[in-house]
C-alpha positions as CSV (number, residue, x, y, z in Angstrom):
1,M,79.8,91.2,106.6
2,E,82.2,90.5,103.8
3,N,81.5,86.7,101.6
4,L,84.6,84.4,101.9
5,Q,85.2,85.1,98.2
6,E,85.7,89.2,99.2
7,K,88.2,87.8,101.5
8,I,90.3,86.2,99.7
9,K,90.3,89.5,97.0
10,K,91.2,91.2,99.7
11,T,94.5,88.8,101.4
12,K,95.7,88.2,97.6
13,P,98.1,91.3,97.2
14,S,99.2,90.7,100.2
15,I,101.0,87.1,99.5
16,V,104.2,86.7,98.0
17,A,106.3,83.5,96.4
18,I,110.5,83.8,97.7
19,G,112.8,82.9,95.4
20,F,116.3,83.5,94.2
21,T,118.2,84.2,91.6
22,P,121.1,81.6,89.8
23,N,121.4,83.2,86.6
24,P,120.5,86.9,85.7
25,Q,118.1,84.7,83.1
26,Q,116.7,82.5,85.7
27,I,114.6,82.5,89.1
28,T,114.2,79.3,91.2
29,I,111.0,79.6,93.6
30,I,111.4,77.8,96.8
31,G,107.8,79.3,98.7
32,S,105.3,81.7,99.6
33,G,105.6,84.4,102.0
34,F,103.2,87.2,103.2
35,I,103.8,90.7,103.6
36,V,102.9,92.3,107.6
37,T,103.6,96.0,107.4
38,E,103.1,99.2,104.6
39,D,107.0,99.3,104.6
40,G,108.1,95.9,103.2
41,K,108.6,93.5,105.9
42,I,107.9,90.0,105.0
43,A,106.9,86.9,107.3
44,T,108.2,83.3,105.7
45,A,109.0,79.8,107.3
46,A,113.2,79.7,108.3
47,H,113.4,76.7,106.5
48,L,113.0,77.8,102.9
49,F,116.9,79.5,103.9
50,N,118.5,75.9,105.0
51,Q,119.5,74.8,102.1
52,L,120.7,78.1,100.4
53,N,124.9,79.5,100.1
54,E,125.6,82.9,100.8
55,K,125.4,83.9,97.2
56,Q,122.5,82.8,96.8
57,I,120.7,84.4,99.8
58,E,122.3,87.6,98.4
59,S,120.0,86.7,95.8
60,L,116.9,86.7,97.4
61,K,113.8,87.9,95.1
62,A,109.6,88.3,96.4
63,N,107.5,87.9,93.3
64,V,104.8,90.5,94.3
65,M,101.3,91.7,93.1
66,V,101.6,95.7,92.1
67,G,98.4,95.8,89.8
68,R,94.9,93.9,88.6
69,Q,93.0,94.1,85.4
70,G,89.8,92.9,85.3
71,D,88.3,90.6,87.6
72,D,90.9,87.8,87.3
73,L,94.6,89.3,85.4
74,E,96.7,90.4,88.1
75,I,100.1,91.8,87.9
76,Y,103.9,90.7,89.2
77,K,106.3,92.3,89.6
78,W,110.0,90.6,91.3
79,M,112.2,92.8,93.6
80,P,114.9,92.4,96.0
81,L,114.5,90.7,99.3
82,V,116.9,91.3,102.3
83,L,117.7,87.9,105.0
84,D,118.7,89.8,108.2
85,K,120.1,86.8,110.4
86,D,119.0,88.4,113.6
87,K,115.4,87.5,112.1
88,I,115.2,84.2,111.2
89,N,114.7,81.2,114.2
90,I,115.3,78.3,113.5
91,K,113.9,76.4,116.2
92,D,110.3,77.8,115.5
93,D,110.6,78.0,112.2
94,I,110.2,81.3,111.5
95,A,111.1,84.3,109.3
96,V,111.3,87.8,108.1
97,L,112.8,89.5,105.6
98,K,112.4,93.0,104.2
99,L,111.3,94.5,100.8
100,D,114.4,95.9,99.1
101,L,112.4,99.0,98.3
102,S,114.8,101.7,97.0
103,Q,114.3,101.4,93.5
104,E,110.1,101.2,93.6
105,K,108.9,104.7,94.7
106,D,105.8,104.2,93.3
107,I,104.9,100.9,94.7
108,K,102.0,100.7,97.4
109,L,102.1,97.2,99.2
110,T,98.7,95.6,100.6
111,K,99.6,94.0,103.8
112,I,98.0,91.4,106.3
113,D,96.9,91.8,109.6
114,I,98.1,89.2,111.3
115,D,95.8,88.0,115.2
116,D,96.5,86.4,118.5
117,S,96.8,83.0,118.1
118,E,97.0,81.9,121.2
119,K,92.8,82.9,121.2
120,V,92.6,79.8,118.5
121,E,90.6,76.9,119.1
122,I,90.7,73.9,117.9
123,G,87.7,73.9,115.0
124,Q,88.2,76.8,113.8
125,E,87.6,77.6,110.3
126,T,90.3,78.6,108.3
127,Y,91.8,78.9,104.6
128,F,95.3,79.6,103.5
129,I,97.2,81.0,100.4
130,G,100.7,80.9,99.0
131,F,101.8,79.6,95.6
132,P,102.4,75.4,95.9
133,Y,104.4,73.6,92.3
134,A,105.0,77.6,91.2
135,A,107.4,77.0,88.6
136,Q,105.9,73.9,87.2
137,L,102.9,75.4,87.2
138,M,104.5,78.3,84.8
139,N,106.1,76.1,82.8
140,S,103.0,74.5,82.0
141,G,101.6,77.9,80.8
142,F,99.6,78.7,83.9
143,G,101.9,82.0,84.8
144,V,101.8,82.8,88.4
145,T,98.7,80.8,90.2
146,L,98.3,81.7,94.1
147,I,95.8,79.0,95.1
148,V,94.1,78.5,98.1
149,N,92.8,75.9,100.1
150,K,90.0,75.7,103.2
151,G,90.9,73.6,106.4
152,I,90.1,73.5,109.8
153,I,92.2,74.0,113.3
154,S,92.5,69.7,114.1
155,N,95.0,69.8,116.3
156,I,97.1,72.9,118.6
157,K,100.6,71.2,120.1
158,R,102.6,72.7,123.3
159,D,106.7,72.9,123.2
160,G,106.5,70.1,126.0
161,V,110.7,71.1,126.7
162,D,110.0,74.4,127.0
163,P,109.3,75.1,130.8
164,K,106.7,76.8,129.4
165,H,104.8,74.9,127.7
166,P,104.1,77.9,124.7
167,R,102.7,76.9,121.9
168,N,104.3,75.7,119.4
169,W,102.3,74.1,116.5
170,F,99.3,74.1,115.1
171,I,97.7,71.3,113.0
172,I,95.4,71.1,109.7
173,D,92.9,69.1,108.0
174,A,94.2,70.5,104.9
175,I,96.9,68.8,101.6
176,S,99.5,71.1,101.9
177,N,101.7,70.9,98.4
178,P,105.9,72.0,98.5
179,G,105.6,75.8,98.1
180,N,103.4,76.4,100.4
181,S,106.3,76.8,103.3
182,G,105.5,80.2,104.5
183,C,102.1,80.9,103.6
184,P,99.5,82.4,105.7
185,I,97.1,80.8,107.4
186,I,94.4,82.8,107.7
187,D,91.1,82.4,110.4
188,M,88.5,82.6,107.9
189,E,86.3,84.7,110.1
190,S,88.2,87.9,111.0
191,N,90.4,87.5,108.0
192,K,93.7,88.0,110.1
193,V,96.4,85.9,109.7
194,I,97.3,83.1,112.7
195,G,100.2,80.7,111.9
196,I,102.7,80.0,109.6
197,M,102.5,77.5,106.8
198,S,105.7,74.9,108.0
199,I,105.4,71.0,106.8
200,S,102.6,69.1,105.4
201,F,103.4,65.0,106.4
202,R,103.3,62.9,103.2
203,T,104.0,58.9,102.4
204,Q,105.7,57.0,99.9
205,S,103.7,56.5,97.1
206,M,101.9,53.2,96.9
207,I,101.6,53.4,93.5
208,M,104.7,54.3,91.8
209,K,107.3,52.7,94.2
210,E,110.7,53.5,91.7
211,L,110.0,57.3,92.0
212,D,110.0,59.5,94.9
213,I,106.6,60.5,95.0
214,R,104.7,61.3,98.2
215,E,101.8,60.7,98.7
216,P,99.3,63.8,100.6
217,M,97.6,62.6,104.1
218,H,95.4,65.6,104.0
219,I,97.4,66.9,107.3
220,A,99.5,69.8,107.4
221,G,101.2,72.0,110.3
222,A,102.0,75.4,111.0
223,K,103.5,77.9,113.5
224,P,101.6,79.9,115.4
225,I,101.7,83.7,114.2
226,N,102.6,85.2,117.8
227,L,105.6,83.2,117.6
228,V,106.9,85.7,114.8
229,K,106.2,89.0,116.6
230,N,108.7,90.0,118.8
231,L,110.7,89.0,115.5
232,L,108.8,92.4,114.2
233,K,109.7,94.3,117.0
């Protein structure tokens, strides 16, 4: 049986940073995503694109792991992304994008398997991998940095407006930072995706009220992965 270290190592190549190019010399990272098909479909959170204009959407890119050297050196490459507006669901905060692989003939993508989120139970152990504070870490000299966090499913919420009351939130006992939006919530045992990180709950800092610093509340909200399956059809 694989241990957590082996599972994380297997999962990391499937995680991407998502950004856009405001100019040819700059990339602005807005969040995370993960590869769900071998032909380059990427699941993420829809709210990442709320404030983007058409030009920025046309310049979307994903930073994809394309190789490793030794145990710690990971090689990344920025690749163009295509956003189909029919594959974005604002209500459920989920979206599916597609990597443009037309110029990438030798790239082999690593997809991550998705699970049935209807089977998820409170208390289930999870971990998530994303690119929180990606730009800040790069500017501080750390380069591209994937961050792994652990948590449990603390609560399961259902849509009270929908007569069918489908599951629409997993509440997770973990701190999620800006940049984690769109990253996968992974079941610790199966190593399959059960949700997509959507929101972190924060309160205004009492120490530095003059700055807009938000202190994490150790509560995060994720969208069940079954909501994405319709967008993948």
